[in-house]
C-alpha positions in Angstrom: -22.8 -34.3 -56.9 -19.4 -35.8 -56.7 -20.3 -39.4 -56.9 -23.2 -41.8 -57.5 -22.9 -43.0 -53.9 -23.2 -39.6 -52.4 -26.1 -38.7 -54.6 -28.0 -41.8 -53.5 -27.2 -41.1 -49.9 -28.6 -37.6 -50.1 -31.6 -38.8 -52.1 -32.3 -41.3 -49.3 -31.9 -38.5 -46.8 -34.7 -36.5 -48.4 -36.9 -39.5 -48.6 -36.4 -40.2 -44.9 -36.6 -36.7 -43.5 -39.1 -34.8 -45.8 -42.5 -36.2 -46.6 -42.9 -36.8 -50.3 -46.1 -34.9 -50.5 -44.4 -31.8 -49.1 -41.9 -31.9 -51.9 -44.4 -32.7 -54.7 -46.8 -30.1 -53.4 -44.0 -27.5 -53.4 -44.5 -26.7 -49.8 -41.8 -25.3 -47.5 -40.1 -28.1 -45.7 -36.6 -27.3 -44.6 -34.4 -30.4 -44.6 -31.4 -28.6 -43.2 -28.5 -26.6 -44.6 -28.6 -28.4 -47.9 -31.1 -27.0 -50.4 -33.2 -29.1 -52.7 -31.2 -27.8 -55.6 -27.9 -28.5 -53.9 -29.1 -32.1 -53.3 -29.4 -32.7 -56.9 -33.2 -33.1 -57.3 -33.8 -33.9 -61.0 -35.2 -31.2 -63.3 -38.2 -33.3 -64.2 -39.3 -33.4 -60.5 -38.8 -29.7 -60.3 -41.0 -29.3 -63.4 -43.6 -31.6 -61.9 -43.7 -29.4 -58.8 -44.0 -26.3 -60.9 -46.9 -27.8 -62.9 -49.0 -28.8 -59.9 -52.4 -27.1 -59.7 -53.2 -24.9 -56.7 -55.8 -27.4 -55.4 -53.4 -30.3 -55.7 -50.8 -28.3 -53.8 -53.3 -27.6 -51.0 -54.5 -31.2 -50.9 -50.9 -32.5 -51.0 -49.9 -30.2 -48.2 -52.8 -31.3 -46.0 -52.0 -35.0 -46.6 -48.3 -34.5 -45.8 -49.2 -32.6 -42.7 -51.4 -35.4 -41.5 -48.8 -38.0 -42.2 -46.0 -36.0 -40.7 -47.8 -35.3 -37.4 -49.2 -38.9 -37.4 -45.8 -40.3 -37.2 -44.1 -37.8 -35.0 -42.8 -39.2 -31.8 -42.5 -42.8 -33.0 -39.2 -43.7 -31.4 -39.6 -47.4 -30.6 -37.7 -49.4 -33.2 -40.2 -52.3 -32.7 -43.3 -50.1 -33.3 -45.0 -50.8 -36.6 -46.0 -47.7 -38.6 -49.7 -47.4 -39.4 -49.1 -47.5 -43.1 -46.3 -47.5 -45.7 -46.6 -43.8 -46.4 -46.2 -42.9 -42.8 -43.2 -45.2 -42.5 -41.5 -43.4 -45.3 -42.4 -40.0 -43.8 -40.9 -41.0 -40.5 -37.9 -42.6 -41.9 -38.7 -45.9 -40.2 -36.9 -49.0 -41.3 -35.3 -52.2 -40.3 -32.0 -52.2 -38.5 -30.5 -50.9 -35.3 -31.6 -47.7 -33.6 -34.8 -45.8 -33.3 -36.5 -43.8 -36.0 -36.1 -40.2 -35.0 -38.0 -36.9 -35.4 -35.6 -35.2 -33.0 -33.8 -32.2 -34.4 -31.5 -34.2 -36.8 -32.4 -32.3 -39.9 -29.0 -30.6 -39.9 -27.4 -33.9 -40.9 -26.9 -34.7 -44.5 -27.5 -38.4 -44.2 -30.9 -39.9 -43.3 -29.4 -41.9 -40.4 -26.6 -41.3 -38.0 -23.4 -43.2 -38.8 -22.2 -45.1 -35.7 -18.7 -46.2 -36.5 -16.8 -48.8 -34.5 -13.2 -47.6 -34.5 -10.8 -50.5 -35.1 -13.9 -52.6 -34.4 -14.3 -50.9 -31.0 -11.0 -51.2 -29.3 -12.4 -49.9 -26.0 -14.5 -53.1 -25.8 -12.4 -55.8 -27.5 -8.9 -56.3 -28.8 -8.5 -53.8 -31.6 -9.1 -55.1 -35.2 -9.7 -58.6 -34.0 -12.2 -61.1 -35.2 -14.0 -60.8 -31.8 -14.1 -57.0 -32.0 -15.7 -57.0 -35.5 -18.2 -59.7 -34.5 -19.2 -57.9 -31.4 -19.7 -54.7 -33.4 -21.8 -56.6 -36.0 -23.9 -58.2 -33.3 -24.7 -54.9 -31.6 -25.7 -53.3 -34.9 -23.2 -50.6 -35.7 -23.7 -48.7 -38.9 -20.1 -49.0 -40.0 -17.0 -51.1 -39.3 -14.0 -48.7 -39.3 -10.5 -50.3 -39.7 -7.1 -49.9 -41.1 -5.0 -51.5 -43.8 -1.3 -51.9 -43.9 0.4 -53.8 -46.8 2.8 -56.6 -45.9 6.1 -57.2 -47.8 4.3 -59.7 -50.1 1.4 -57.3 -50.8 -1.2 -58.7 -48.5 -3.7 -56.2 -47.1 -3.4 -56.7 -43.4 -6.0 -55.3 -41.0 -3.8 -53.4 -38.6 -3.3 -49.8 -37.6 0.4 -49.5 -36.8 3.2 -49.3 -39.5 5.4 -51.4 -37.2 4.8 -54.2 -34.7 4.6 -52.7 -31.3 5.7 -54.7 -28.2 2.8 -53.2 -26.1 0.4 -54.9 -28.5 2.0 -58.1 -29.8 4.3 -60.9 -28.8 6.5 -63.2 -30.9 5.8 -66.9 -30.8 8.2 -68.6 -33.2 9.9 -67.9 -36.5 8.5 -69.2 -39.8 11.9 -70.8 -40.3 14.5 -71.9 -37.8 17.2 -69.4 -38.9 15.0 -66.5 -40.0 17.3 -63.5 -39.8 14.3 -61.2 -39.2 13.2 -62.9 -36.1 12.1 -61.6 -33.6 9.4 -59.8 -35.6 8.3 -57.4 -32.9 9.7 -54.0 -33.6 9.9 -54.6 -37.4 7.9 -52.6 -40.0 4.8 -54.5 -41.2 5.8 -53.7 -44.8 9.1 -55.5 -44.2 7.5 -58.7 -43.1 5.6 -61.3 -45.1 2.1 -62.2 -44.1 3.3 -65.7 -43.1 5.7 -64.0 -40.6 3.0 -61.7 -39.4 0.8 -64.6 -38.7 3.1 -66.0 -36.0 2.5 -62.9 -33.8 0.0 -63.0 -31.0 -1.5 -59.5 -30.8 -3.8 -59.8 -27.8 -2.2 -57.6 -25.2 -4.3 -55.3 -23.0 -3.8 -51.6 -23.5 -3.5 -49.2 -20.6 -5.9 -46.7 -22.2 -8.6 -49.4 -22.5 -8.5 -51.5 -19.2 -12.0 -52.9 -19.6 -11.6 -54.3 -23.1 -12.0 -58.0 -23.5 -9.1 -60.0 -25.0 -8.9 -63.5 -26.4 -6.1 -65.9 -25.6 -4.8 -65.9 -29.2 -5.3 -63.1 -31.7 -3.7 -63.4 -35.1 -3.8 -60.5 -37.7 -6.5 -60.6 -40.3 -6.5 -60.0 -44.0 -9.0 -57.5 -45.6 -10.9 -60.3 -47.3 -11.6 -62.0 -44.0 -13.3 -59.0 -42.5 -15.3 -58.3 -45.6 -16.4 -61.9 -45.8 -17.5 -62.1 -42.2 -19.6 -58.9 -42.5 -20.8 -58.8 -46.1 -24.1 -60.5 -45.3 -24.8 -58.0 -42.4 -26.5 -54.7 -42.9 -23.3 -52.8 -42.3 -20.9 -50.4 -44.1 -17.1 -50.3 -44.2 -14.8 -47.4 -43.6 -11.2 -48.4 -44.6 -8.2 -46.3 -43.7 -5.1 -46.7 -45.8 -2.1 -46.5 -43.5 0.2 -44.6 -45.8 3.1 -42.9 -44.1 3.4 -39.7 -46.0 6.0 -38.2 -43.7 8.1 -41.3 -43.9 7.3 -43.1 -47.2 9.8 -45.9 -46.8 7.7 -47.3 -43.9 4.7 -48.2 -46.0 3.7 -49.2 -49.5 3.0 -46.5 -52.1 -0.5 -45.0 -52.4 -0.9 -46.7 -55.8 -0.1 -50.1 -54.3 -2.8 -49.6 -51.6 -5.3 -48.7 -54.3 -4.4 -51.6 -56.6 -4.7 -54.0 -53.7 -7.8 -52.8 -51.9 -10.2 -51.7 -54.7 -10.3 -55.1 -56.5 -11.3 -56.9 -53.3 -14.2 -54.5 -52.9 -15.2 -54.9 -56.6 -15.1 -58.7 -56.5 -17.5 -58.8 -53.5 -19.8 -56.1 -54.9 -19.1 -53.9 -51.8 -18.0 -50.7 -53.5 -21.1 -48.8 -52.7 -21.0 -49.9 -49.0 -17.5 -48.7 -48.5 -15.6 -45.4 -48.0 -11.8 -45.1 -48.3 -10.2 -42.7 -45.9 -6.7 -41.5 -45.5 -4.5 -38.8 -43.9 -2.4 -39.1 -47.1 -4.6 -37.0 -49.4 -2.5 -37.9 -52.5 -4.1 -41.3 -52.4 -7.7 -40.1 -52.7 -7.7 -39.1 -56.4 -6.1 -42.5 -57.1 -9.1 -44.2 -55.5 -11.5 -42.2 -57.6 -9.6 -43.1 -60.8 -9.6 -46.8 -60.0 -13.3 -46.8 -58.9 -15.4 -43.7 -59.4 -18.2 -45.0 -57.2 -16.0 -45.3 -54.2 -16.5 -42.4 -51.7 -13.3 -40.9 -50.4 -12.8 -39.3 -47.0 -10.3 -36.7 -45.9 -8.8 -37.4 -42.5 -6.9 -34.7 -40.7 -5.7 -33.3 -37.4 -4.3 -30.0 -36.4 -0.9 -31.4 -37.1 -1.6 -32.6 -40.7 -3.8 -29.8 -42.0 -1.2 -27.0 -41.8 1.2 -25.0 -44.0 3.9 -27.1 -45.5 2.3 -30.4 -44.5 3.5 -33.6 -46.3 0.0 -35.1 -45.9 -2.1 -33.0 -48.2 -1.1 -34.2 -51.7 -1.7 -31.7 -54.4 -3.5 -29.3 -52.0 -1.5 -26.4 -50.6 -2.8 -25.1 -47.3 -1.8 -21.6 -48.1 -3.2 -21.6 -51.6 -6.7 -22.4 -50.3 -6.2 -20.2 -47.2 -6.8 -23.1 -45.0 -10.3 -23.6 -46.4 -11.1 -27.3 -46.0 -14.0 -27.2 -48.4 -11.8 -25.8 -51.1 -9.3 -28.6 -50.4 -12.1 -31.2 -50.7 -13.1 -29.7 -54.1 -9.5 -30.0 -55.4 -9.4 -33.6 -54.4 -13.0 -34.5 -55.4 -13.4 -35.9 -51.9 -16.8 -36.9 -50.6 -16.6 -36.6 -46.8 -14.6 -34.8 -44.1 -13.2 -36.6 -41.1 -11.5 -34.2 -38.6 -10.2 -34.9 -35.2 -13.2 -34.5 -33.0 -11.8 -31.6 -30.9 -11.7 -29.5 -34.1 -15.4 -29.8 -34.7 -18.0 -27.1 -34.0 -21.4 -26.2 -35.4 -19.8 -23.6 -37.7 -17.5 -26.2 -39.3 -20.3 -28.6 -39.8 -22.7 -26.0 -41.3 -19.9 -24.9 -43.6 -19.2 -28.4 -44.8 -22.9 -29.2 -45.3 -23.2 -26.1 -47.5 -20.7 -27.7 -49.8 -22.5 -31.1 -49.6 -19.8 -32.6 -47.4 -20.9 -34.9 -44.6 -18.7 -34.7 -41.4 -17.5 -37.8 -39.6 -15.3 -36.8 -36.6 -12.8 -39.2 -34.9 -12.3 -40.5 -32.2 -14.8 -39.4 -29.6 -14.9 -41.7 -26.5 -16.5 -39.6 -23.8 -20.3 -39.3 -23.5 -20.1 -35.5 -23.2 -18.1 -35.3 -26.4 -20.5 -37.6 -28.2 -23.5 -35.5 -27.2 -21.8 -32.3 -28.1 -20.9 -33.6 -31.6 -24.4 -34.8 -32.2 -25.7 -31.4 -31.2 -23.4 -29.8 -33.9 -25.2 -31.8 -36.6 -22.4 -34.2 -37.5 -23.4 -37.1 -39.7 -21.8 -39.7 -37.5 -19.1 -40.4 -35.0 -16.1 -42.7 -34.9 -15.6 -44.2 -31.5 -13.7 -46.8 -29.6 -16.8 -47.4 -27.4 -19.7 -48.2 -29.8 -21.9 -49.5 -27.1 -21.8 -46.2 -25.2 -22.6 -44.2 -28.4 -25.4 -46.7 -29.3 -27.0 -46.1 -25.9 -26.8 -42.3 -26.3 -28.4 -42.6 -29.8 -31.2 -44.9 -28.5 -31.8 -42.5 -25.6 -32.1 -39.6 -28.0 -34.2 -41.5 -30.5 -31.7 -41.2 -33.3 -31.7 -43.8 -36.1 -28.3 -45.4 -36.9 -29.4 -48.2 -39.2 -27.0 -48.8 -42.1 
């Protein structure tokens, strides 16, 4: 396994989707495309399986079969399992979503990962306090958001490398004769956090006409989002906004790592967090700084191509465009392709290499359902409420 965190996720997946008695009895229970050996089952467990007597195997199989069928169809999140063993077999647990026995065995993770893109910008102002609070209240699995570094090294929760007029408006300068004012149109990395705090970024976006907007929305720091969510049962997926095709517009990959990783370590949030980036040169730096952090390869059809500036030490032609080989070179833990690139063949191929798949950014119900059917491990969406409703309707658990 590539990391402690991934090992624990896959171990939890087996615990949730395969009755323990089936494993211990050595019975045939197919958890999906990842074999027991691939999942890293310890040798002593394999030995225990091999050492079971024939009668124990038969008895264990019978008990497992009774438990499995006794819990099948329990989809109501408020239903209480009849006993603890049945709860484990069904994958029941506290949190959002319904425990599922629907055909989700193709996923690597034990629950579906419902990720609110930029906090859910189809429903609230992107990456605002209100957006994150709404996502927390509705019980998403993961808060997905971006980090840009300001001129004075503050990790700012914002997507764009520069301040766009369609999103933000100037209010007043930090000093009467500030030569950088107005700040709209300037690169975030060229402005201090004090300057950025004067901006009101609450404008409605044409693509999301139904989103709610507060009267005043000031940019947040990373620590503010982590602190408002750390006591919730939620994960974090943080994108580093490194401009690999125009490095002068952003901080360096190492600066991102040196700023973000300590904040996670100080709050003991490392194992609840993934770091994702289109700039793959940053991913090994994350691993070097904190081996327990899972890293995620973001890409689109434009970035994963021959001669791309985004792929770090990976050469597209050297690996024949094989994304799994690229992940191996980077020691990456998860794949995050543009949703339109995803099909069942891609997902199955990734799972064969122990790589969960987390597509972005699917907003239409038909696309959400199609992706679920391919066996993806989660979906990043601007409309978390819509995805939540689909998962509930299909009886798919998305608890963190």
